[in-house]
PyMOL Python script that loads the backbone (N, CA, C, O; Angstrom):
from pymol import cmd

cmd.read_pdbstr("""\
ATOM      1  N   MET A   1     -31.211 240.782 127.882  1.00  0.00           N
ATOM      2  CA  MET A   1     -31.153 240.579 129.218  1.00  0.00           C
ATOM      3  C   MET A   1     -32.245 239.402 129.755  1.00  0.00           C
ATOM      4  O   MET A   1     -33.475 239.458 129.749  1.00  0.00           O
ATOM      5  N   LYS A   2     -31.440 238.422 130.176  1.00  0.00           N
ATOM      6  CA  LYS A   2     -32.344 237.038 130.843  1.00  0.00           C
ATOM      7  C   LYS A   2     -33.208 237.413 131.857  1.00  0.00           C
ATOM      8  O   LYS A   2     -32.879 238.313 132.629  1.00  0.00           O
ATOM      9  N   THR A   3     -34.463 236.736 131.976  1.00  0.00           N
ATOM     10  CA  THR A   3     -35.156 236.735 133.106  1.00  0.00           C
ATOM     11  C   THR A   3     -35.338 235.250 133.471  1.00  0.00           C
ATOM     12  O   THR A   3     -35.026 234.270 132.795  1.00  0.00           O
ATOM     13  N   GLY A   4     -35.894 235.295 134.653  1.00  0.00           N
ATOM     14  CA  GLY A   4     -36.283 233.803 134.991  1.00  0.00           C
ATOM     15  C   GLY A   4     -35.350 233.520 136.172  1.00  0.00           C
ATOM     16  O   GLY A   4     -34.588 234.305 136.736  1.00  0.00           O
ATOM     17  N   ARG A   5     -35.553 232.362 136.395  1.00  0.00           N
ATOM     18  CA  ARG A   5     -34.619 231.777 137.629  1.00  0.00           C
ATOM     19  C   ARG A   5     -33.202 231.356 136.823  1.00  0.00           C
ATOM     20  O   ARG A   5     -33.142 231.092 135.622  1.00  0.00           O
ATOM     21  N   PRO A   6     -32.124 231.356 137.730  1.00  0.00           N
ATOM     22  CA  PRO A   6     -30.809 231.024 137.301  1.00  0.00           C
ATOM     23  C   PRO A   6     -31.008 229.479 136.839  1.00  0.00           C
ATOM     24  O   PRO A   6     -32.006 228.774 136.989  1.00  0.00           O
ATOM     25  N   ILE A   7     -29.851 229.184 136.275  1.00  0.00           N
ATOM     26  CA  ILE A   7     -29.660 227.638 135.739  1.00  0.00           C
ATOM     27  C   ILE A   7     -29.525 226.847 136.973  1.00  0.00           C
ATOM     28  O   ILE A   7     -30.138 225.786 137.089  1.00  0.00           O
ATOM     29  N   GLU A   8     -28.628 227.378 138.062  1.00  0.00           N
ATOM     30  CA  GLU A   8     -28.247 226.506 138.966  1.00  0.00           C
ATOM     31  C   GLU A   8     -28.221 227.340 140.194  1.00  0.00           C
ATOM     32  O   GLU A   8     -27.955 228.540 140.123  1.00  0.00           O
ATOM     33  N   ILE A   9     -28.549 226.614 141.574  1.00  0.00           N
ATOM     34  CA  ILE A   9     -28.254 227.222 142.841  1.00  0.00           C
ATOM     35  C   ILE A   9     -27.345 226.259 143.524  1.00  0.00           C
ATOM     36  O   ILE A   9     -27.598 225.059 143.415  1.00  0.00           O
ATOM     37  N   ARG A  10     -26.299 226.659 144.226  1.00  0.00           N
ATOM     38  CA  ARG A  10     -25.428 225.739 144.992  1.00  0.00           C
ATOM     39  C   ARG A  10     -25.285 226.209 146.215  1.00  0.00           C
ATOM     40  O   ARG A  10     -24.729 227.303 146.309  1.00  0.00           O
ATOM     41  N   ILE A  11     -25.674 225.623 147.283  1.00  0.00           N
ATOM     42  CA  ILE A  11     -25.385 226.234 148.631  1.00  0.00           C
ATOM     43  C   ILE A  11     -24.280 225.440 149.246  1.00  0.00           C
ATOM     44  O   ILE A  11     -24.195 224.212 149.262  1.00  0.00           O
ATOM     45  N   GLU A  12     -23.506 226.246 149.712  1.00  0.00           N
ATOM     46  CA  GLU A  12     -22.113 225.374 150.432  1.00  0.00           C
ATOM     47  C   GLU A  12     -22.359 225.892 152.088  1.00  0.00           C
ATOM     48  O   GLU A  12     -22.267 227.050 152.498  1.00  0.00           O
ATOM     49  N   LEU A  13     -22.600 225.019 152.655  1.00  0.00           N
ATOM     50  CA  LEU A  13     -22.676 224.978 154.471  1.00  0.00           C
ATOM     51  C   LEU A  13     -21.425 225.184 155.079  1.00  0.00           C
ATOM     52  O   LEU A  13     -20.411 224.634 154.647  1.00  0.00           O
ATOM     53  N   SER A  14     -21.424 226.024 156.164  1.00  0.00           N
ATOM     54  CA  SER A  14     -20.292 225.461 157.253  1.00  0.00           C
ATOM     55  C   SER A  14     -20.899 224.582 158.120  1.00  0.00           C
ATOM     56  O   SER A  14     -22.090 224.313 157.956  1.00  0.00           O
ATOM     57  N   ASP A  15     -20.219 224.056 159.083  1.00  0.00           N
ATOM     58  CA  ASP A  15     -20.574 223.012 160.039  1.00  0.00           C
ATOM     59  C   ASP A  15     -21.901 223.591 160.886  1.00  0.00           C
ATOM     60  O   ASP A  15     -22.978 222.995 160.867  1.00  0.00           O
ATOM     61  N   GLU A  16     -21.694 224.737 161.573  1.00  0.00           N
ATOM     62  CA  GLU A  16     -22.895 224.989 162.204  1.00  0.00           C
ATOM     63  C   GLU A  16     -24.235 225.111 161.837  1.00  0.00           C
ATOM     64  O   GLU A  16     -25.140 224.639 162.526  1.00  0.00           O
ATOM     65  N   PRO A  17     -24.444 225.800 160.643  1.00  0.00           N
ATOM     66  CA  PRO A  17     -25.500 225.883 159.886  1.00  0.00           C
ATOM     67  C   PRO A  17     -26.024 224.391 159.516  1.00  0.00           C
ATOM     68  O   PRO A  17     -27.161 224.012 159.796  1.00  0.00           O
ATOM     69  N   ARG A  18     -25.108 223.633 158.886  1.00  0.00           N
ATOM     70  CA  ARG A  18     -25.365 222.370 158.472  1.00  0.00           C
ATOM     71  C   ARG A  18     -25.809 221.462 159.835  1.00  0.00           C
ATOM     72  O   ARG A  18     -26.724 220.668 159.614  1.00  0.00           O
ATOM     73  N   GLN A  19     -25.460 221.475 160.734  1.00  0.00           N
ATOM     74  CA  GLN A  19     -25.748 220.879 162.000  1.00  0.00           C
ATOM     75  C   GLN A  19     -27.419 221.353 162.541  1.00  0.00           C
ATOM     76  O   GLN A  19     -28.270 220.691 163.135  1.00  0.00           O
ATOM     77  N   GLU A  20     -27.430 222.640 162.094  1.00  0.00           N
ATOM     78  CA  GLU A  20     -28.781 223.238 162.586  1.00  0.00           C
ATOM     79  C   GLU A  20     -29.758 222.932 161.527  1.00  0.00           C
ATOM     80  O   GLU A  20     -30.930 223.049 161.885  1.00  0.00           O
ATOM     81  N   LEU A  21     -29.551 222.560 160.280  1.00  0.00           N
ATOM     82  CA  LEU A  21     -30.528 222.201 159.441  1.00  0.00           C
ATOM     83  C   LEU A  21     -30.653 220.764 159.442  1.00  0.00           C
ATOM     84  O   LEU A  21     -31.717 220.369 158.965  1.00  0.00           O
ATOM     85  N   ARG A  22     -29.832 219.846 159.860  1.00  0.00           N
ATOM     86  CA  ARG A  22     -29.817 218.425 160.223  1.00  0.00           C
ATOM     87  C   ARG A  22     -30.937 218.106 161.034  1.00  0.00           C
ATOM     88  O   ARG A  22     -31.847 217.334 160.730  1.00  0.00           O
ATOM     89  N   ARG A  23     -30.787 218.868 162.281  1.00  0.00           N
ATOM     90  CA  ARG A  23     -31.448 219.154 163.613  1.00  0.00           C
ATOM     91  C   ARG A  23     -32.845 219.326 163.134  1.00  0.00           C
ATOM     92  O   ARG A  23     -33.703 218.555 163.564  1.00  0.00           O
ATOM     93  N   LEU A  24     -33.147 220.223 162.320  1.00  0.00           N
ATOM     94  CA  LEU A  24     -34.562 220.802 161.798  1.00  0.00           C
ATOM     95  C   LEU A  24     -34.984 219.948 161.080  1.00  0.00           C
ATOM     96  O   LEU A  24     -36.194 219.730 161.145  1.00  0.00           O
ATOM     97  N   ALA A  25     -34.170 219.162 160.148  1.00  0.00           N
ATOM     98  CA  ALA A  25     -34.812 218.226 159.060  1.00  0.00           C
ATOM     99  C   ALA A  25     -35.368 216.815 160.012  1.00  0.00           C
ATOM    100  O   ALA A  25     -36.362 216.201 159.622  1.00  0.00           O
ATOM    101  N   ARG A  26     -34.710 216.434 161.133  1.00  0.00           N
ATOM    102  CA  ARG A  26     -35.249 215.411 162.073  1.00  0.00           C
ATOM    103  C   ARG A  26     -36.412 216.078 162.894  1.00  0.00           C
ATOM    104  O   ARG A  26     -37.380 215.328 163.021  1.00  0.00           O
ATOM    105  N   GLU A  27     -36.531 217.202 163.426  1.00  0.00           N
ATOM    106  CA  GLU A  27     -37.363 217.376 164.458  1.00  0.00           C
ATOM    107  C   GLU A  27     -38.520 218.274 163.891  1.00  0.00           C
ATOM    108  O   GLU A  27     -39.568 218.194 164.532  1.00  0.00           O
ATOM    109  N   ALA A  28     -38.521 219.149 162.761  1.00  0.00           N
ATOM    110  CA  ALA A  28     -39.772 219.488 162.211  1.00  0.00           C
ATOM    111  C   ALA A  28     -40.423 218.762 161.716  1.00  0.00           C
ATOM    112  O   ALA A  28     -40.125 217.606 161.413  1.00  0.00           O
ATOM    113  N   ILE A  29     -41.771 219.495 161.485  1.00  0.00           N
ATOM    114  CA  ILE A  29     -42.840 218.396 160.990  1.00  0.00           C
ATOM    115  C   ILE A  29     -43.117 218.997 159.491  1.00  0.00           C
ATOM    116  O   ILE A  29     -43.092 220.175 159.134  1.00  0.00           O
ATOM    117  N   GLY A  30     -43.393 217.792 158.712  1.00  0.00           N
ATOM    118  CA  GLY A  30     -43.817 218.373 157.136  1.00  0.00           C
ATOM    119  C   GLY A  30     -43.093 219.045 156.470  1.00  0.00           C
ATOM    120  O   GLY A  30     -41.931 218.657 156.351  1.00  0.00           O
ATOM    121  N   ARG A  31     -43.505 220.264 155.812  1.00  0.00           N
ATOM    122  CA  ARG A  31     -42.828 220.858 154.888  1.00  0.00           C
ATOM    123  C   ARG A  31     -41.596 221.608 155.158  1.00  0.00           C
ATOM    124  O   ARG A  31     -40.809 221.950 154.275  1.00  0.00           O
ATOM    125  N   ILE A  32     -41.420 221.916 156.742  1.00  0.00           N
ATOM    126  CA  ILE A  32     -40.298 222.573 156.930  1.00  0.00           C
ATOM    127  C   ILE A  32     -39.226 221.711 157.062  1.00  0.00           C
ATOM    128  O   ILE A  32     -38.113 222.210 156.897  1.00  0.00           O
ATOM    129  N   SER A  33     -39.316 220.294 157.375  1.00  0.00           N
ATOM    130  CA  SER A  33     -38.693 219.495 157.331  1.00  0.00           C
ATOM    131  C   SER A  33     -37.866 219.103 155.871  1.00  0.00           C
ATOM    132  O   SER A  33     -36.655 218.886 155.826  1.00  0.00           O
ATOM    133  N   GLU A  34     -38.701 219.067 154.809  1.00  0.00           N
ATOM    134  CA  GLU A  34     -38.624 218.894 153.325  1.00  0.00           C
ATOM    135  C   GLU A  34     -37.768 220.013 152.849  1.00  0.00           C
ATOM    136  O   GLU A  34     -36.900 219.868 151.989  1.00  0.00           O
ATOM    137  N   ARG A  35     -38.056 221.167 153.459  1.00  0.00           N
ATOM    138  CA  ARG A  35     -37.384 222.437 153.058  1.00  0.00           C
ATOM    139  C   ARG A  35     -35.962 222.438 153.459  1.00  0.00           C
ATOM    140  O   ARG A  35     -35.153 222.959 152.690  1.00  0.00           O
ATOM    141  N   ALA A  36     -35.549 221.903 154.602  1.00  0.00           N
ATOM    142  CA  ALA A  36     -34.532 221.842 155.459  1.00  0.00           C
ATOM    143  C   ALA A  36     -33.621 220.742 154.465  1.00  0.00           C
ATOM    144  O   ALA A  36     -32.423 220.923 154.250  1.00  0.00           O
ATOM    145  N   HIS A  37     -34.317 219.701 153.962  1.00  0.00           N
ATOM    146  CA  HIS A  37     -33.610 218.659 153.282  1.00  0.00           C
ATOM    147  C   HIS A  37     -33.370 219.272 151.801  1.00  0.00           C
ATOM    148  O   HIS A  37     -32.362 218.875 151.218  1.00  0.00           O
ATOM    149  N   PHE A  38     -34.114 220.102 151.215  1.00  0.00           N
ATOM    150  CA  PHE A  38     -33.727 220.737 149.695  1.00  0.00           C
ATOM    151  C   PHE A  38     -32.135 221.332 150.097  1.00  0.00           C
ATOM    152  O   PHE A  38     -31.154 221.013 149.425  1.00  0.00           O
ATOM    153  N   VAL A  39     -32.062 222.124 151.140  1.00  0.00           N
ATOM    154  CA  VAL A  39     -30.702 222.886 151.518  1.00  0.00           C
ATOM    155  C   VAL A  39     -29.717 221.838 151.623  1.00  0.00           C
ATOM    156  O   VAL A  39     -28.668 221.949 150.988  1.00  0.00           O
ATOM    157  N   LEU A  40     -29.956 220.736 152.423  1.00  0.00           N
ATOM    158  CA  LEU A  40     -28.850 219.963 152.781  1.00  0.00           C
ATOM    159  C   LEU A  40     -28.438 219.060 151.588  1.00  0.00           C
ATOM    160  O   LEU A  40     -27.339 218.514 151.502  1.00  0.00           O
ATOM    161  N   LEU A  41     -29.324 218.974 150.782  1.00  0.00           N
ATOM    162  CA  LEU A  41     -29.035 218.289 149.394  1.00  0.00           C
ATOM    163  C   LEU A  41     -28.219 218.970 148.546  1.00  0.00           C
ATOM    164  O   LEU A  41     -27.350 218.485 147.821  1.00  0.00           O
ATOM    165  N   SER A  42     -28.594 220.359 148.688  1.00  0.00           N
ATOM    166  CA  SER A  42     -27.699 221.220 147.816  1.00  0.00           C
ATOM    167  C   SER A  42     -26.460 221.183 148.440  1.00  0.00           C
ATOM    168  O   SER A  42     -25.574 221.468 147.634  1.00  0.00           O
ATOM    169  N   ASP A  43     -26.117 220.988 149.362  1.00  0.00           N
ATOM    170  CA  ASP A  43     -24.774 221.306 150.036  1.00  0.00           C
ATOM    171  C   ASP A  43     -23.994 219.835 149.756  1.00  0.00           C
ATOM    172  O   ASP A  43     -22.767 219.737 149.761  1.00  0.00           O
ATOM    173  N   GLN A  44     -24.710 218.959 149.564  1.00  0.00           N
ATOM    174  CA  GLN A  44     -24.190 217.764 149.234  1.00  0.00           C
ATOM    175  C   GLN A  44     -23.806 217.586 147.771  1.00  0.00           C
ATOM    176  O   GLN A  44     -23.395 216.543 147.263  1.00  0.00           O
ATOM    177  N   GLY A  45     -24.026 218.919 147.086  1.00  0.00           N
ATOM    178  CA  GLY A  45     -23.875 219.022 145.439  1.00  0.00           C
ATOM    179  C   GLY A  45     -24.843 218.549 144.284  1.00  0.00           C
ATOM    180  O   GLY A  45     -24.577 218.479 143.084  1.00  0.00           O
ATOM    181  N   LYS A  46     -26.209 218.192 145.020  1.00  0.00           N
ATOM    182  CA  LYS A  46     -27.223 217.892 144.223  1.00  0.00           C
ATOM    183  C   LYS A  46     -27.711 219.333 143.531  1.00  0.00           C
ATOM    184  O   LYS A  46     -27.658 220.478 143.980  1.00  0.00           O
ATOM    185  N   SER A  47     -28.155 218.871 142.396  1.00  0.00           N
ATOM    186  CA  SER A  47     -28.788 220.088 141.569  1.00  0.00           C
ATOM    187  C   SER A  47     -30.360 220.228 141.886  1.00  0.00           C
ATOM    188  O   SER A  47     -30.991 219.318 142.424  1.00  0.00           O
ATOM    189  N   VAL A  48     -30.865 221.308 141.549  1.00  0.00           N
ATOM    190  CA  VAL A  48     -32.059 221.547 141.825  1.00  0.00           C
ATOM    191  C   VAL A  48     -32.867 220.650 141.221  1.00  0.00           C
ATOM    192  O   VAL A  48     -33.594 220.047 142.010  1.00  0.00           O
ATOM    193  N   PRO A  49     -32.999 220.312 139.890  1.00  0.00           N
ATOM    194  CA  PRO A  49     -33.716 219.202 139.333  1.00  0.00           C
ATOM    195  C   PRO A  49     -33.748 218.037 140.063  1.00  0.00           C
ATOM    196  O   PRO A  49     -34.838 217.618 140.450  1.00  0.00           O
ATOM    197  N   GLU A  50     -32.513 217.317 140.370  1.00  0.00           N
ATOM    198  CA  GLU A  50     -31.918 216.206 141.117  1.00  0.00           C
ATOM    199  C   GLU A  50     -32.705 216.228 142.885  1.00  0.00           C
ATOM    200  O   GLU A  50     -33.065 215.221 143.495  1.00  0.00           O
ATOM    201  N   ILE A  51     -32.793 217.548 143.342  1.00  0.00           N
ATOM    202  CA  ILE A  51     -33.426 217.495 144.741  1.00  0.00           C
ATOM    203  C   ILE A  51     -34.784 217.301 144.662  1.00  0.00           C
ATOM    204  O   ILE A  51     -35.383 216.697 145.552  1.00  0.00           O
ATOM    205  N   GLY A  52     -35.457 217.847 143.481  1.00  0.00           N
ATOM    206  CA  GLY A  52     -36.747 217.830 143.411  1.00  0.00           C
ATOM    207  C   GLY A  52     -37.231 216.241 142.951  1.00  0.00           C
ATOM    208  O   GLY A  52     -38.178 215.675 143.497  1.00  0.00           O
ATOM    209  N   ALA A  53     -36.556 215.734 142.044  1.00  0.00           N
ATOM    210  CA  ALA A  53     -36.719 214.266 141.746  1.00  0.00           C
ATOM    211  C   ALA A  53     -36.727 213.554 142.836  1.00  0.00           C
ATOM    212  O   ALA A  53     -37.681 212.801 143.032  1.00  0.00           O
ATOM    213  N   LEU A  54     -35.682 213.642 143.759  1.00  0.00           N
ATOM    214  CA  LEU A  54     -35.510 212.848 144.778  1.00  0.00           C
ATOM    215  C   LEU A  54     -36.423 213.041 145.958  1.00  0.00           C
ATOM    216  O   LEU A  54     -36.534 212.112 146.758  1.00  0.00           O
ATOM    217  N   LEU A  55     -37.063 214.119 146.135  1.00  0.00           N
ATOM    218  CA  LEU A  55     -38.005 214.327 147.146  1.00  0.00           C
ATOM    219  C   LEU A  55     -39.579 214.558 146.502  1.00  0.00           C
ATOM    220  O   LEU A  55     -40.416 215.052 147.257  1.00  0.00           O
ATOM    221  N   GLY A  56     -39.909 214.255 145.335  1.00  0.00           N
ATOM    222  CA  GLY A  56     -41.042 214.425 144.552  1.00  0.00           C
ATOM    223  C   GLY A  56     -41.658 215.894 144.379  1.00  0.00           C
ATOM    224  O   GLY A  56     -42.824 216.099 144.715  1.00  0.00           O
ATOM    225  N   TYR A  57     -40.890 216.870 143.870  1.00  0.00           N
ATOM    226  CA  TYR A  57     -41.090 218.042 143.688  1.00  0.00           C
ATOM    227  C   TYR A  57     -40.547 218.479 142.310  1.00  0.00           C
ATOM    228  O   TYR A  57     -39.598 217.922 141.758  1.00  0.00           O
ATOM    229  N   SER A  58     -41.275 219.593 141.770  1.00  0.00           N
ATOM    230  CA  SER A  58     -40.576 219.922 140.613  1.00  0.00           C
ATOM    231  C   SER A  58     -39.700 221.107 140.798  1.00  0.00           C
ATOM    232  O   SER A  58     -40.066 222.056 141.492  1.00  0.00           O
ATOM    233  N   ALA A  59     -38.339 221.070 140.081  1.00  0.00           N
ATOM    234  CA  ALA A  59     -37.414 221.940 140.264  1.00  0.00           C
ATOM    235  C   ALA A  59     -37.889 223.395 140.541  1.00  0.00           C
ATOM    236  O   ALA A  59     -37.266 224.153 141.286  1.00  0.00           O
ATOM    237  N   GLN A  60     -39.079 223.747 139.867  1.00  0.00           N
ATOM    238  CA  GLN A  60     -39.721 224.977 140.168  1.00  0.00           C
ATOM    239  C   GLN A  60     -40.197 225.489 141.692  1.00  0.00           C
ATOM    240  O   GLN A  60     -40.234 226.636 142.136  1.00  0.00           O
ATOM    241  N   ALA A  61     -40.595 224.047 142.413  1.00  0.00           N
ATOM    242  CA  ALA A  61     -41.056 224.178 143.428  1.00  0.00           C
ATOM    243  C   ALA A  61     -39.807 224.392 144.576  1.00  0.00           C
ATOM    244  O   ALA A  61     -39.987 224.909 145.678  1.00  0.00           O
ATOM    245  N   VAL A  62     -38.740 223.973 144.160  1.00  0.00           N
ATOM    246  CA  VAL A  62     -37.384 223.727 145.156  1.00  0.00           C
ATOM    247  C   VAL A  62     -36.617 225.010 144.667  1.00  0.00           C
ATOM    248  O   VAL A  62     -35.616 225.074 145.380  1.00  0.00           O
ATOM    249  N   TYR A  63     -36.622 225.840 143.968  1.00  0.00           N
ATOM    250  CA  TYR A  63     -36.032 227.075 143.725  1.00  0.00           C
ATOM    251  C   TYR A  63     -36.196 228.228 144.713  1.00  0.00           C
ATOM    252  O   TYR A  63     -35.269 228.717 145.359  1.00  0.00           O
ATOM    253  N   PRO A  64     -37.319 228.565 144.757  1.00  0.00           N
ATOM    254  CA  PRO A  64     -37.886 229.615 145.675  1.00  0.00           C
ATOM    255  C   PRO A  64     -37.293 229.428 147.152  1.00  0.00           C
ATOM    256  O   PRO A  64     -36.675 230.300 147.763  1.00  0.00           O
ATOM    257  N   TRP A  65     -37.625 227.969 147.681  1.00  0.00           N
ATOM    258  CA  TRP A  65     -36.986 227.719 148.995  1.00  0.00           C
ATOM    259  C   TRP A  65     -35.376 227.986 149.127  1.00  0.00           C
ATOM    260  O   TRP A  65     -34.931 228.552 150.126  1.00  0.00           O
ATOM    261  N   LEU A  66     -34.596 227.581 148.146  1.00  0.00           N
ATOM    262  CA  LEU A  66     -33.211 227.410 148.125  1.00  0.00           C
ATOM    263  C   LEU A  66     -32.911 229.019 148.295  1.00  0.00           C
ATOM    264  O   LEU A  66     -32.115 229.440 149.134  1.00  0.00           O
ATOM    265  N   GLU A  67     -33.593 229.802 147.461  1.00  0.00           N
ATOM    266  CA  GLU A  67     -33.399 231.301 147.284  1.00  0.00           C
ATOM    267  C   GLU A  67     -33.830 231.897 148.954  1.00  0.00           C
ATOM    268  O   GLU A  67     -33.080 232.627 149.602  1.00  0.00           O
ATOM    269  N   ARG A  68     -35.027 231.463 149.386  1.00  0.00           N
ATOM    270  CA  ARG A  68     -34.968 232.147 150.566  1.00  0.00           C
ATOM    271  C   ARG A  68     -34.184 231.821 151.575  1.00  0.00           C
ATOM    272  O   ARG A  68     -33.859 232.653 152.423  1.00  0.00           O
ATOM    273  N   TYR A  69     -33.739 230.414 151.605  1.00  0.00           N
ATOM    274  CA  TYR A  69     -32.569 230.310 152.505  1.00  0.00           C
ATOM    275  C   TYR A  69     -31.316 230.970 152.565  1.00  0.00           C
ATOM    276  O   TYR A  69     -30.629 231.203 153.559  1.00  0.00           O
ATOM    277  N   LEU A  70     -31.084 231.267 151.264  1.00  0.00           N
ATOM    278  CA  LEU A  70     -29.761 232.252 150.872  1.00  0.00           C
ATOM    279  C   LEU A  70     -30.113 233.528 151.312  1.00  0.00           C
ATOM    280  O   LEU A  70     -29.212 234.185 151.835  1.00  0.00           O
ATOM    281  N   GLN A  71     -31.467 234.136 151.196  1.00  0.00           N
ATOM    282  CA  GLN A  71     -31.671 235.387 151.506  1.00  0.00           C
ATOM    283  C   GLN A  71     -31.752 235.563 153.347  1.00  0.00           C
ATOM    284  O   GLN A  71     -31.228 236.452 154.019  1.00  0.00           O
ATOM    285  N   GLN A  72     -32.506 234.510 153.780  1.00  0.00           N
ATOM    286  CA  GLN A  72     -33.076 234.762 155.275  1.00  0.00           C
ATOM    287  C   GLN A  72     -32.372 233.652 156.200  1.00  0.00           C
ATOM    288  O   GLN A  72     -32.398 233.740 157.428  1.00  0.00           O
ATOM    289  N   GLY A  73     -31.861 232.803 155.647  1.00  0.00           N
ATOM    290  CA  GLY A  73     -31.273 231.618 156.519  1.00  0.00           C
ATOM    291  C   GLY A  73     -32.384 230.665 156.907  1.00  0.00           C
ATOM    292  O   GLY A  73     -33.425 230.636 156.250  1.00  0.00           O
ATOM    293  N   VAL A  74     -32.194 229.900 157.938  1.00  0.00           N
ATOM    294  CA  VAL A  74     -33.343 229.168 158.232  1.00  0.00           C
ATOM    295  C   VAL A  74     -34.752 229.774 158.505  1.00  0.00           C
ATOM    296  O   VAL A  74     -35.756 229.080 158.344  1.00  0.00           O
ATOM    297  N   ALA A  75     -34.819 230.963 158.886  1.00  0.00           N
ATOM    298  CA  ALA A  75     -36.124 231.425 159.130  1.00  0.00           C
ATOM    299  C   ALA A  75     -36.691 231.718 157.698  1.00  0.00           C
ATOM    300  O   ALA A  75     -37.799 232.253 157.695  1.00  0.00           O
ATOM    301  N   GLY A  76     -36.157 231.475 156.565  1.00  0.00           N
ATOM    302  CA  GLY A  76     -36.693 231.484 155.462  1.00  0.00           C
ATOM    303  C   GLY A  76     -37.426 230.392 155.202  1.00  0.00           C
ATOM    304  O   GLY A  76     -38.332 230.505 154.377  1.00  0.00           O
ATOM    305  N   LEU A  77     -37.220 229.281 155.763  1.00  0.00           N
ATOM    306  CA  LEU A  77     -37.799 227.860 155.316  1.00  0.00           C
ATOM    307  C   LEU A  77     -39.272 227.868 156.058  1.00  0.00           C
ATOM    308  O   LEU A  77     -40.069 226.979 155.761  1.00  0.00           O
ATOM    309  N   TYR A  78     -39.573 228.717 156.872  1.00  0.00           N
ATOM    310  CA  TYR A  78     -40.733 228.559 157.444  1.00  0.00           C
ATOM    311  C   TYR A  78     -41.865 229.496 156.717  1.00  0.00           C
ATOM    312  O   TYR A  78     -41.529 230.594 156.272  1.00  0.00           O
ATOM    313  N   ASP A  79     -43.003 229.106 156.627  1.00  0.00           N
ATOM    314  CA  ASP A  79     -44.158 229.733 156.012  1.00  0.00           C
ATOM    315  C   ASP A  79     -44.369 231.228 156.805  1.00  0.00           C
ATOM    316  O   ASP A  79     -44.240 231.442 158.010  1.00  0.00           O
ATOM    317  N   GLU A  80     -44.716 232.139 155.786  1.00  0.00           N
ATOM    318  CA  GLU A  80     -45.059 233.413 156.052  1.00  0.00           C
ATOM    319  C   GLU A  80     -46.375 233.326 156.794  1.00  0.00           C
ATOM    320  O   GLU A  80     -47.066 232.333 156.565  1.00  0.00           O
ATOM    321  N   PRO A  81     -46.806 234.214 157.634  1.00  0.00           N
ATOM    322  CA  PRO A  81     -48.161 234.395 158.080  1.00  0.00           C
ATOM    323  C   PRO A  81     -48.983 234.704 157.053  1.00  0.00           C
ATOM    324  O   PRO A  81     -48.557 235.387 156.121  1.00  0.00           O
ATOM    325  N   ARG A  82     -50.178 234.277 157.083  1.00  0.00           N
ATOM    326  CA  ARG A  82     -51.282 234.223 156.010  1.00  0.00           C
ATOM    327  C   ARG A  82     -52.394 234.820 156.554  1.00  0.00           C
ATOM    328  O   ARG A  82     -52.695 234.654 157.736  1.00  0.00           O
ATOM    329  N   SER A  83     -53.211 235.693 155.582  1.00  0.00           N
ATOM    330  CA  SER A  83     -54.361 236.364 155.949  1.00  0.00           C
ATOM    331  C   SER A  83     -55.345 235.383 156.193  1.00  0.00           C
ATOM    332  O   SER A  83     -55.132 234.230 155.816  1.00  0.00           O
ATOM    333  N   GLY A  84     -56.626 235.744 156.901  1.00  0.00           N
ATOM    334  CA  GLY A  84     -57.718 235.042 157.267  1.00  0.00           C
ATOM    335  C   GLY A  84     -57.684 234.764 158.536  1.00  0.00           C
ATOM    336  O   GLY A  84     -56.777 235.177 159.257  1.00  0.00           O
ATOM    337  N   ARG A  85     -58.671 234.028 158.968  1.00  0.00           N
ATOM    338  CA  ARG A  85     -59.206 233.712 160.311  1.00  0.00           C
ATOM    339  C   ARG A  85     -57.955 232.788 160.793  1.00  0.00           C
ATOM    340  O   ARG A  85     -57.316 231.980 160.119  1.00  0.00           O
ATOM    341  N   PRO A  86     -57.769 233.210 162.407  1.00  0.00           N
ATOM    342  CA  PRO A  86     -56.481 232.453 162.856  1.00  0.00           C
ATOM    343  C   PRO A  86     -57.167 231.260 163.296  1.00  0.00           C
ATOM    344  O   PRO A  86     -58.386 231.298 163.464  1.00  0.00           O
ATOM    345  N   PRO A  87     -56.407 230.052 163.530  1.00  0.00           N
ATOM    346  CA  PRO A  87     -56.949 228.778 163.822  1.00  0.00           C
ATOM    347  C   PRO A  87     -57.504 228.844 165.205  1.00  0.00           C
ATOM    348  O   PRO A  87     -57.072 229.651 166.028  1.00  0.00           O
ATOM    349  N   ASN A  88     -58.511 227.953 165.474  1.00  0.00           N
ATOM    350  CA  ASN A  88     -59.232 228.173 166.747  1.00  0.00           C
ATOM    351  C   ASN A  88     -58.053 227.399 167.769  1.00  0.00           C
ATOM    352  O   ASN A  88     -57.141 226.666 167.386  1.00  0.00           O
ATOM    353  N   GLU A  89     -58.346 227.773 169.069  1.00  0.00           N
ATOM    354  CA  GLU A  89     -57.549 227.410 170.238  1.00  0.00           C
ATOM    355  C   GLU A  89     -58.248 226.257 170.532  1.00  0.00           C
ATOM    356  O   GLU A  89     -59.462 226.147 170.361  1.00  0.00           O
ATOM    357  N   PRO A  90     -57.329 225.158 171.086  1.00  0.00           N
ATOM    358  CA  PRO A  90     -57.863 223.855 171.477  1.00  0.00           C
ATOM    359  C   PRO A  90     -58.714 224.096 172.802  1.00  0.00           C
ATOM    360  O   PRO A  90     -58.335 224.895 173.660  1.00  0.00           O
ATOM    361  N   ARG A  91     -59.758 223.437 172.903  1.00  0.00           N
ATOM    362  CA  ARG A  91     -60.663 223.346 174.157  1.00  0.00           C
ATOM    363  C   ARG A  91     -60.176 222.529 175.276  1.00  0.00           C
ATOM    364  O   ARG A  91     -59.751 221.401 175.027  1.00  0.00           O
ATOM    365  N   LEU A  92     -60.189 222.910 176.315  1.00  0.00           N
ATOM    366  CA  LEU A  92     -59.656 221.834 177.331  1.00  0.00           C
ATOM    367  C   LEU A  92     -60.787 221.292 178.175  1.00  0.00           C
ATOM    368  O   LEU A  92     -60.563 220.436 179.031  1.00  0.00           O
TER     369      LEU A  92
END
""", "prot")
cmd.dss("prot")
cmd.show_as("cartoon", "prot")
cmd.util.cbc("prot")
cmd.orient("prot")
């Protein structure tokens, strides 16, 4: 029995999810935008190692985000809530 990550993940998008991800890639800030690019590049036929190389990540950093997208859709590209003190509210 094999364990670990699959050799390859390939995501094929229909028009509506592709447009939503393109918008997210343009408008979101930082990591969310990069994760949207991971999915879009997979849709273009890029392998996980190619995606990592193009965007400066290891393949091991890309796999979890593609898997989360497959399981949860766009919502899976956002960070989950973390424990700890909440951020300070801005003072006016």
